[in-house]
Every structure is written in structure tokens, then in C-alpha cells.
N, C-alpha and C positions, 0 to 999 in steps of 0.2 A: 504494500500500500504506500501511496505517496503521502508524506506528512504535510501538514499545513506549512505554507510559506510563512515562517515566523516573522513577526514584526515586534519591535520593542514596545514595551508597555508594562503595565502592572498597576501597582497601587492597591490599596485595600478596597475590596468590593463588598457588596451587600450579602453575597453568598459566601459562606465560610467553607473552607476545605474540610473534608470529612475523613481524611486519612491520618490525622495527627492524634497524639495521645497514646497512652500505654494501656495494655491489657485489652480485653474484649470490649467491643462497642456496646454501649447500653442501648435499650430500646429507644430511648429519647434521641441518641445520636444517630441510630439507624433511620428514624423518622425524619430527622433533620437532613440527613444525607439524601433521602428520597426527594424531599422538598427542594433542596438545593439543585439536584439534577433536573427536576421538573422545570425549575426556573430557567436553567440554561437551555433546555430543550425548547421551551416556549419561545425564548428569545431567538434561538437559531431558526426555528420555524418561521417566525415573523421576518427575519432577515432574508431567508430563502425566498419567501413570497415576494418581497419588495425588490431584492437585488439578485436573486438566483443563488444556486448552491456554491458559487464562487465568491459569495459575500465575504469581505475581509473579516478575519477573526476579531480584529479590534472593534468592528461595528457590532458583532454579536456580543462581545464582552461589555460594551457600553450599554446595550439594550438590557443585559442581565444585571448590570450594576456590579461587575466583578473585574478583576484584573485579567489580562490576557493569559497569564500563567495558569490561572484556575481552569480555563478552557482546555489547555493542553494536558493538565493533570487528569481531567475527566475523559477527554477524547483526544488521544495522541495523534490521530490522523483525521483528515476530512471525511474519509469513508466511514470511520467509526461514528462520527457525528451525524452523518446522513442516515445511517442505519438506525441510530438511536432515536433521531427525530421521527422517522417513519414509524418505528415500533411504538413510540410514545403516543403518537396521534392515533394509531390503530387501537391501542389499549383504551385511550380516552373515549373513542367512539364506541367501542364494545361495551364498556362499563356504563355508558349513558343509556343504553337500551333498557335494562331492567329498572333503572332509576326513573326514567320517564314513564314507563308502564305503571309504576307504583304511585306516581304523583300527578299524572295527567287526568283530565276529565273523562277521557274515553280511550280505549285502545287505538282507535283511529288517530286521535290527537297525538298520542305517544308516537305512533308510526310516522306521522307527518313531521313532528319535531325532530325525530331521529334522522329521517331522510334529509332534513335541512342541515343537521350536523354533518351527515355524510357528505353533502355537497361541499361544506366548508373544508372537510378533509381532502376531497378530491381537488379542490382549487390549489391547496398546498402541495398535494402529490404531483400535480402537473408541473409545479415549480421544480420538483425533483426529477422530472421525467428523464431528462437527458442523462443524469447520473445513474438512475436506476436501470437504464437500458444499456449501460456499459457492460464490458465483460469482466468487471471486477467481481471476484469470487464472493466478496462480502455481501453482494446484493442478490445472490442467486436464490436464496430461500425467502425473500421478502414477499413475493407475490403469493406463494403458498401460505405464508403466515397471514397475509391480508384475507385470503379466502377462508382459511380455517377459523379465524376469529370473528369475522363480520357476517358471513352468510348465516351461521346459526342464530346470531342475534336478530338479524332481519327476519328469519323464519319464525322465531318466537313471537315477534311483534305482529307478523302477518297472521299467525295462528290465533293470537288473542283477538285481533280485529275481526277475523272471519268468524270466530266463535260468538262474538258479540253482534254478528250480522251487520257489521259496519262496512265490510268490503266483500267483494266476490271471493269465493273460497278457492279458486284455482290459480292464485298468483304464486309463482315460483320465486323464491328469494334470490337465487343466483341470477335469474333473468331480470328481475327488477333492478338489482344492483348494477348489472351490466347495462341495462337501459339508461339508468341514471348516469352512469359513467360516460356513455356515449353522448348524452345530452350536455355533459360538462366539457366536452372537447371544444376548444376554441373559446373558453370562458374569458380569456384575456382580451378578446376583441370587445371594445366598448359598444359596438353596435349589436351585440348579442347578449341577452340576459338569460344565462343558464338557469338561474334559480327560478325564474318565471316559468320556463319551459318544464322544469322538473315539477313545479307546482301543478301544472296542467296534467302531467302524468299521474301524480299522486291523487289528484281530485278524480281522475277517471277510474280509480280503483273502487270508489264508493258505490254501494248499491243504491238504486233509486228509492 
């Protein structure tokens, strides 16, 4: 893997390093480490959307409120960071499904909100498309990971909505996600509103 092109920088950041100290980490330290990493990944995702995957590491560090060295300690190469951002966003999308089903007014409302989050994910994913299509071995398993995590979540939401007679019962989760993905192609074109088109698709699932 090719490491980041390092630039000078540093300073104390808002995110603390999690590899210092003696002895075994406490549960509090482990939780802090997870939050720290999530902050870095969210900042990297935002930088990738606005500037592409070649966004300067200094810009990512600034967004996260950390020193450049902290980025390198967590993610020694750019490939490491891209993979982590992708997996982080997949996990956030997957975990949102059950939460929305538990809190939304109806299973259909939960499905519609989840698809909206999925569109957000796809917009960021398209920002990573060039890197993910490379021959770097680090990216080989990411598509399968995406399918394995998100198709079952979508299927669960569809089943709940169909059981409630909110939508037609013959909707296939993989087909729906593939359709949404196709509608999101070209989302960067200001003349095209991908979210609006996906809204038409999701509205078409409802029973009369």
C-alpha cells in the first residue's frame, strides 16, 4: 500500500490518542477510542465528499480537530483510511434500520427514512468510487461486506412494511437497493436530483 504523502503539522487536537498508558485499557478508554475513531472517520468522509479521496490529510485533521500525526497513528496508509470510512458508513447505515423501525410511526416510514440514509451513503460511496474500483487488495472484500450487511437490513424493513400492509409484498431487497443505487448514479450533476427520483421509487412501493 502507498502511504499518505506526509505533510508537516501537528498540535494538540480534540481527539486524544488511544494507545498510551500502561496495562489493559479500561472500558471507558475503549469507548473513548471508538468515539475518537468515529470522529476521524466522519471527518474523512466529509473531506472525501467535498474534495475526493485524495483530500490532503491536513484538511481531514483540521475537520476532526486533531493533529496530522493522530491520523497517521490510526490509519498509516490512505487505503487503510478509505476502507475504514467505507466500513464505518456501512455499519452506521445497518444499525439505523432497527432503530428507525423501533421509533418511526409506521414500518413504511422507517423504510422511507432508511432509504434516505442509504442515499446519503451512496453519495459518499460514489466519492470513493475511483479508489474502490482499483486493484488494491485492501478493497477486494468491500462490496461483499456492503451486500452482507445492508441487504438483510433492507429485507427486514420490507418484511415489516409488507406485514403491516403498507407496501406490496413482492419487493426484493437486493433489487430495491440496486435500483436505488442506479438512480444515484450521476448525483453530482446539479441538474439531477437523485433523492427526488428515489422518493418516487419508494412512494411506488405503497399499496393503494
